[in-house]
Structure formats: structure tokens, C-alpha cells
C-alpha positions as CSV (number, residue, x, y, z in Angstrom):
1,M,-9.7,-25.7,-6.2
2,D,-8.1,-22.2,-6.9
3,T,-5.0,-21.7,-4.7
4,Q,-4.2,-18.3,-6.0
5,P,-4.8,-15.7,-3.1
6,A,-7.7,-13.3,-3.8
7,S,-6.7,-9.7,-4.7
8,P,-7.5,-7.3,-1.8
9,P,-10.6,-5.3,-2.3
10,V,-10.3,-1.7,-3.8
11,T,-12.4,1.1,-2.4
12,P,-14.8,2.5,-5.0
13,D,-12.7,5.6,-5.6
14,G,-9.6,3.6,-6.2
15,R,-7.5,5.2,-3.5
16,Y,-7.1,2.2,-1.1
17,I,-6.9,-1.5,-0.8
18,V,-8.2,-3.2,2.3
19,V,-6.0,-5.7,4.1
20,R,-7.4,-7.3,7.3
21,G,-9.9,-4.5,7.7
22,R,-7.3,-1.7,7.2
23,L,-7.0,0.8,4.5
24,W,-3.7,1.1,2.7
25,R,-3.1,3.8,0.0
26,R,-2.7,2.5,-3.6
27,A,-0.1,3.9,-5.9
28,D,-0.8,7.0,-8.0
29,P,-2.6,5.8,-11.2
30,R,-1.2,8.6,-13.0
31,L,2.3,7.3,-13.0
32,A,3.6,6.2,-16.4
33,D,3.9,2.4,-16.6
34,D,7.7,2.5,-16.9
35,A,8.1,5.1,-14.0
36,G,5.8,3.0,-11.8
37,Q,7.6,-0.2,-12.7
38,A,11.0,1.4,-11.9
39,L,9.7,2.6,-8.5
40,V,8.3,-0.9,-7.7
41,N,11.7,-2.3,-8.7
42,R,13.4,0.2,-6.4
43,L,10.9,-0.8,-3.6
44,M,11.5,-4.5,-3.9
45,D,15.4,-4.0,-4.0
46,A,15.1,-1.9,-0.8
47,R,13.0,-4.5,0.9
48,R,15.5,-7.1,0.1
49,A,18.2,-4.8,1.5
50,V,16.1,-4.6,4.7
51,G,16.1,-8.4,5.0
52,R,19.7,-8.6,4.4
53,A,20.5,-5.9,7.0
54,L,18.3,-7.4,9.5
55,K,20.0,-10.9,9.1
56,A,23.4,-9.3,9.3
57,G,22.5,-7.3,12.3
58,D,23.7,-4.1,10.4
59,E,21.9,-1.1,11.9
60,G,23.5,1.5,9.6
61,A,22.5,-0.6,6.5
62,L,19.0,-1.2,8.0
63,A,18.5,2.5,8.5
64,A,19.6,3.3,4.8
65,A,17.5,0.5,3.4
66,R,14.4,1.6,5.3
67,R,14.9,5.2,3.9
68,E,15.1,3.8,0.5
69,V,11.8,1.8,1.2
70,D,10.2,5.0,2.3
71,A,11.5,6.9,-0.7
72,A,10.1,4.5,-3.2
73,K,6.8,4.5,-1.5
74,V,6.6,8.3,-1.4
75,G,7.5,8.1,-5.2
76,L,4.7,5.6,-5.8
77,G,2.3,7.9,-3.9
78,E,1.6,5.4,-1.1
79,R,3.1,7.7,1.4
80,G,3.8,11.3,1.6
81,P,1.3,13.9,0.1
82,V,-1.9,12.3,-1.4
83,W,-2.1,12.0,-5.0
84,W,-5.7,13.1,-5.5
85,D,-6.7,16.7,-5.5
86,D,-10.3,16.8,-4.4
87,G,-9.3,17.8,-0.8
88,A,-10.4,14.4,0.7
89,P,-8.3,13.4,3.8
90,D,-5.8,10.7,3.8
91,L,-7.2,7.8,5.6
92,N,-4.1,5.4,5.2
93,R,-3.8,2.8,7.8
94,R,-7.1,3.5,9.3
95,M,-9.6,0.7,10.0
96,A,-12.2,0.8,7.1
97,R,-15.1,0.5,9.7
98,N,-14.0,3.8,11.2
99,T,-14.0,5.7,7.9
100,P,-16.4,7.0,5.3
101,Y,-15.9,3.7,3.6
102,R,-17.7,1.9,6.4
103,D,-20.9,1.0,4.5
104,W,-19.0,-0.1,1.5
105,F,-16.8,-2.3,3.6
106,E,-19.5,-3.8,5.7
107,G,-21.2,-4.7,2.4
108,L,-18.1,-6.6,1.4
109,E,-18.2,-8.6,4.8
110,E,-21.7,-9.7,4.0
111,Q,-20.6,-11.4,0.7
112,P,-19.5,-15.1,1.1
113,G,-15.7,-15.5,0.8
114,A,-15.1,-11.8,1.5
115,H,-12.1,-10.5,3.6
């Protein structure tokens, strides 16, 4: 039996993944591999710093770590201005069933083992 978690579904246009029915913006695919990896490393470091600050109860360090998480996510294109240029709105954090992706998402739910 495969114990690896399934990758979340990706919208047909590649802009979002779907986690528990909610759209989450993906990183900008135009980022160079090394630049993208550097931003992912920065994000992971910042998330670890959030954990340390929470454990220590250090509000100043927590605020700084959360700013760093946000900066890395903006750099990746997961937050801030959208990375696509066709004028489509940002649907980040919206429930897929309440967006133009509804039919696509409902088709996923009909498949055995779908999210």
C-alpha cells in the first residue's frame, strides 16, 4: 500500500492547488530554479523561526519571522501581485466550488480517491 500523501490537485491553468476544497496560489513558474529554491529555503527558515518564536513566547521575534514568511511568499508569487498577465482575478484562499473552477473541481470529487 502506498503511504505517500497524494499531491494536491492543480487547476488546469496551473495557477492554484486545491487543499480541502480551497484554492491556494502556486509559485510563479517563471522563476529560475535557483532563485525559486533560494526563496523556498528562505520560507522554510522563516517558518522554523516562527516556531521557535512561538515556543519562546517572543512576540518581537514572532513578528519579524512572520514578516519574513510573507516576504518569501511574495517573492515566490504566492502572495502579493499575481504573476499572470491575462487580467484574471486572484482567487487565492477562495473555496473552489465558489469560483470559475467549480465544474473542474466537482469533476475531481466524482473520481474515486479524490480530495
